[in-house]
C-alpha positions, 0 to 999 in steps of 0.5 A, a space after each residue: 760487928 753487925 757483918 759478923 752476926 749476919 754471917 754466923 746466922 747464915 752459917 747456922 741456918 745452913 748447918 741446920 738445913 743440911 743437918 735436917 735434910 740429912 736426918 730426913 733422908 737417913 730416917 727414910 731409908 729404914 726398912 719397913 717393919 712387917 706387921 703380923 697378919 691377924 689370926 682368923 678362925 677357920 670358917 666352915 665352907 659355905 653350903 651355897 643357896 638354900 630355901 629356908 622357911 624365911 626365903 619361902 615366906 619372902 617368895 610368897 609376900 613378893 608375889 604379884 
């Protein structure tokens, strides 16, 4: 009787391993879902470097 229980247990564990492995492999084969890109408002083009009053004050304080 003991032999039958251990044999059934082995078959059960083999079946669990096979089914679990199959489920993992099948789950990986799903195509990836595309995520929509966030919509950002259009930004104005940069005007480049500009010497403003704030920049002028910095230059005055940074002189040696």
